[in-house]
C-alpha positions as CSV (number, residue, x, y, z in Angstrom):
1,H,25.6,153.5,134.0
2,V,26.2,155.4,137.3
3,G,23.3,153.5,138.8
4,G,25.1,150.2,138.0
5,L,28.4,151.5,139.3
6,S,26.8,152.6,142.6
7,L,26.1,148.9,143.3
8,L,29.9,148.5,143.8
9,F,29.9,151.4,146.3
10,R,27.0,150.0,148.2
11,A,28.5,146.6,148.4
12,L,31.8,148.0,149.7
13,V,30.1,150.3,152.3
14,G,27.6,147.7,153.4
15,G,29.9,144.7,153.4
16,A,27.8,142.8,150.8
17,A,28.8,140.4,148.0
18,L,27.9,141.1,144.4
19,A,26.4,138.3,142.3
20,F,27.1,138.3,138.5
21,P,25.1,136.5,135.8
22,K,27.0,134.1,133.7
23,K,27.6,134.8,130.0
24,H,24.3,134.7,128.1
25,E,22.4,134.0,131.3
26,D,19.1,135.8,131.6
27,L,18.3,137.7,134.8
28,A,15.6,135.2,136.0
29,S,18.0,132.3,135.8
30,A,20.8,134.2,137.5
31,I,18.5,135.1,140.4
32,C,17.5,131.5,140.8
33,R,21.1,130.4,140.8
34,T,22.7,133.0,143.1
35,R,19.7,133.6,145.4
36,P,20.4,137.3,146.2
37,T,18.9,139.1,149.2
38,H,18.8,142.5,147.4
39,L,18.0,143.3,143.8
40,S,18.1,146.6,141.8
41,V,16.1,146.7,138.6
42,V,14.4,149.1,136.1
43,A,10.8,148.7,135.2
44,A,11.5,146.6,132.0
45,Q,13.5,144.1,134.0
46,L,10.9,143.9,136.7
47,Q,8.2,143.2,134.1
48,K,10.2,140.4,132.5
49,L,10.8,138.8,135.9
50,L,7.2,138.7,136.8
51,Q,6.6,136.7,133.6
52,H,9.0,133.9,134.8
53,E,7.5,131.3,137.1
54,K,10.9,130.2,138.3
55,A,11.8,133.8,139.3
56,R,8.7,134.3,141.3
57,V,9.7,131.6,143.8
58,V,12.9,133.5,144.6
59,F,11.0,136.6,145.5
60,E,10.2,134.9,148.8
61,S,13.9,135.0,149.8
62,L,14.5,138.6,148.7
63,E,14.6,141.3,151.4
64,C,14.3,144.2,149.0
65,V,13.8,144.9,145.3
66,L,14.8,148.5,144.3
67,V,13.0,149.7,141.2
68,G,13.8,152.9,139.5
69,G,15.8,154.4,136.6
70,G,12.7,155.8,135.0
71,P,8.9,155.8,135.3
72,V,7.2,152.7,136.8
73,S,3.5,152.2,136.1
74,K,1.2,151.8,139.0
75,R,-0.2,148.7,137.3
76,L,3.3,147.1,137.3
77,L,3.8,148.0,141.0
78,E,0.5,146.6,142.0
79,R,1.1,143.3,140.1
80,A,4.6,142.9,141.7
81,Q,3.2,143.5,145.2
82,S,0.4,141.0,144.6
83,L,3.1,138.4,143.9
84,G,4.9,139.3,147.2
85,V,7.8,141.3,145.8
86,P,9.3,143.4,148.6
87,L,9.4,146.7,146.6
88,R,11.0,150.0,147.2
89,Q,10.7,152.6,144.4
90,T,13.6,155.0,144.0
91,Y,14.5,158.3,142.2
92,G,18.0,159.3,141.3
93,S,20.3,160.9,138.7
94,T,23.7,160.6,137.2
95,E,24.8,164.0,138.6
96,M,24.0,162.9,142.1
97,A,25.8,159.5,141.8
98,S,22.4,157.7,141.6
99,Q,20.0,157.4,144.5
100,I,18.3,160.5,145.9
101,C,14.9,159.4,147.2
102,T,13.6,156.0,148.2
103,S,10.2,154.8,149.4
104,S,9.5,152.8,152.5
105,L,9.3,149.0,152.0
106,N,6.1,147.7,150.4
107,N,4.8,151.3,149.9
108,P,6.2,152.1,146.4
109,T,3.3,154.3,145.3
110,T,5.8,157.3,145.3
111,C,9.6,157.5,145.2
112,G,9.6,158.3,148.9
113,R,11.4,161.0,150.8
114,P,15.0,162.3,150.2
115,L,17.7,160.2,151.8
116,P,19.4,161.7,154.9
117,G,21.5,164.8,153.9
118,Y,19.7,165.2,150.6
119,R,17.3,167.9,149.6
120,V,14.6,168.1,146.9
121,E,12.7,171.3,145.9
122,L,10.3,172.1,143.1
123,K,10.5,175.0,140.7
124,P,7.5,176.0,138.6
125,A,8.0,175.0,134.9
126,K,5.1,175.3,132.4
127,N,2.1,173.4,133.9
128,A,4.2,171.4,136.4
129,C,7.2,171.8,138.6
130,E,10.8,170.9,137.8
131,I,12.7,168.8,140.4
132,L,15.8,170.4,141.8
133,V,18.2,168.3,144.0
134,E,21.2,169.0,146.3
135,G,23.3,166.7,148.5
136,P,26.8,165.5,149.4
137,S,27.1,163.4,146.3
138,L,26.3,166.2,143.8
139,F,28.9,166.3,141.0
140,L,31.4,169.2,141.0
141,G,30.7,170.4,137.5
142,Y,31.4,169.7,133.8
143,L,34.7,168.8,132.2
144,Y,35.3,171.0,129.2
145,Q,38.5,170.9,127.1
146,G,40.3,169.2,130.0
147,K,39.2,171.8,132.6
148,L,36.6,171.5,135.3
149,Q,33.9,174.0,135.1
150,R,32.5,174.1,138.6
151,R,28.9,174.8,139.4
152,S,27.1,175.6,142.6
153,G,23.5,175.5,144.0
154,P,20.7,173.0,143.6
155,L,20.8,171.1,140.3
156,P,17.8,171.4,137.9
157,T,17.2,167.8,136.8
158,G,14.9,168.3,133.9
159,D,12.4,166.0,135.6
160,L,8.9,167.1,136.5
161,G,7.4,166.1,139.9
162,V,5.1,166.8,142.9
163,L,5.7,166.4,146.6
164,D,2.8,165.2,148.8
165,E,2.0,166.4,152.3
166,E,4.6,164.0,153.8
167,G,7.4,165.2,151.5
168,R,7.3,162.1,149.3
169,L,8.3,162.6,145.7
170,E,6.3,161.5,142.7
171,V,7.9,161.9,139.2
172,V,5.4,162.7,136.5
173,G,7.7,163.2,133.4
174,R,10.4,165.1,131.7
175,C,10.5,168.8,130.8
176,D,11.9,168.0,127.4
177,N,9.2,165.4,126.6
178,Q,6.4,167.9,127.0
179,F,5.0,169.5,123.8
180,I,2.2,171.8,122.7
181,S,-0.4,170.6,120.3
182,G,-3.0,173.2,119.2
183,G,-2.3,175.3,122.2
184,E,-2.6,172.4,124.7
185,N,0.3,171.1,126.8
186,I,0.7,167.3,126.4
187,Q,2.9,165.2,128.7
188,P,3.6,161.9,127.0
189,E,4.2,160.1,130.3
190,A,0.7,161.0,131.4
191,L,-0.8,159.3,128.3
192,E,1.5,156.3,128.8
193,A,0.3,155.9,132.4
194,I,-3.4,156.0,131.3
195,A,-2.7,153.3,128.7
196,A,-0.8,151.2,131.3
197,E,-3.8,151.2,133.6
198,Q,-5.7,149.7,130.8
199,G,-3.1,147.0,130.1
200,H,-1.3,148.6,127.2
201,D,2.5,149.3,127.0
202,I,3.0,152.4,124.9
203,V,5.4,155.2,124.3
204,V,4.2,158.6,123.0
205,V,6.4,161.0,121.0
206,D,5.6,164.2,119.1
207,V,6.0,165.0,115.4
208,E,5.5,168.2,113.3
209,N,1.9,168.7,112.2
210,E,0.6,171.3,109.8
211,K,-2.7,171.8,111.6
212,W,-1.7,171.6,115.3
213,G,2.0,172.5,115.2
214,R,3.0,169.3,117.0
215,A,0.9,166.1,117.3
216,P,1.3,162.8,119.2
217,V,2.2,159.4,117.6
218,G,1.9,156.3,119.7
219,F,4.2,153.3,119.7
220,F,2.8,150.1,121.1
221,K,4.4,146.9,122.5
222,G,2.7,143.7,121.9
223,V,-1.0,144.0,121.0
224,A,-2.1,147.3,119.3
225,P,-4.8,149.3,121.2
226,Q,-8.2,148.7,119.7
227,K,-9.7,151.3,117.4
228,G,-11.4,153.9,119.5
229,F,-9.1,153.3,122.6
230,A,-7.5,156.7,122.5
231,R,-10.9,158.4,121.9
232,Q,-12.2,156.7,125.1
233,Y,-9.3,157.3,127.4
234,F,-7.3,160.3,126.1
235,P,-8.3,163.9,126.0
236,A,-9.6,165.1,122.6
237,Y,-6.5,167.2,121.9
238,A,-4.1,164.2,122.7
239,Q,-5.4,161.8,120.0
240,P,-2.4,160.1,118.3
241,V,-2.3,160.7,114.5
242,A,-0.8,157.2,114.1
243,W,-0.1,154.0,116.0
244,L,3.2,152.1,115.2
245,P,4.7,148.9,116.6
246,L,7.6,149.6,119.1
247,P,10.9,148.5,117.5
248,Q,12.8,145.8,119.3
249,S,16.1,147.4,120.6
250,G,17.3,145.2,123.5
251,L,17.8,148.4,125.5
252,L,16.4,148.8,129.0
253,K,15.5,152.4,128.4
254,I,13.5,153.8,125.5
255,R,15.3,156.3,123.2
256,R,12.6,158.7,122.4
257,S,14.8,160.6,119.9
258,V,15.0,157.4,117.8
259,L,11.2,156.9,117.9
260,K,10.7,160.6,116.9
261,Q,12.8,159.9,113.8
262,I,10.8,156.8,112.9
263,A,7.5,158.6,113.5
264,T,8.5,161.6,111.5
265,Q,9.5,159.5,108.5
266,Y,6.2,157.5,108.7
267,V,4.1,160.6,108.9
268,K,5.9,162.1,105.9
269,E,5.5,158.9,103.8
270,S,1.8,158.6,104.8
271,A,1.1,162.3,104.3
272,L,-0.6,162.6,107.6
């Protein structure tokens, strides 16, 4: 929501005009009608746009397509670039009023360097590093019972990442998504990225398991991975105990908590 609200601020500061879709108008049709110069999308929106022939024509007139709001697979980035989409990948958070890092144009393999005046540092957390951020747009604190509880210092985001030699940020997952199965740390986003490289759109969550403590369950969108897919591409300790179709929600971001509930119920009923 803050990412959407920031569009208003950018337009006011930059002297731009905002284009709004008509009621019940899909994004591809709205782009064709309004012909914007700049576009801000999440991965799910970008994927849908690439499937519309009429929207691809408009990419030629776009100066920049900002993609962020969550993980973006390298396969999707490569496909968009091959179609001439002028991409910039970005990383941000609600507490920082959205944008923190942004890649250079047509080099979206990472989220890029921090914007001027912003700082990103990494703090060791489990097998990876948690991203800490600081900058002029950092929120003041939390509102509790009508009073502001101020906070200070860099903000722990709960996101895991790495910085390359040039200071560019790559986000690898969430701290709270990682789980331990049979003594091995599993990062769901890593498995999802492997599947995406093979053309599969999946989401991995964890469920309670009598043997391993926690175990992965895979949700797939579209065609289910073939039998033996996980054995071929995933580590032995990360084999999903079940594959389930991804529910249609209409949301742009996946709610893993909901998928965990579905997976837990399925496992219980199946006695896995």
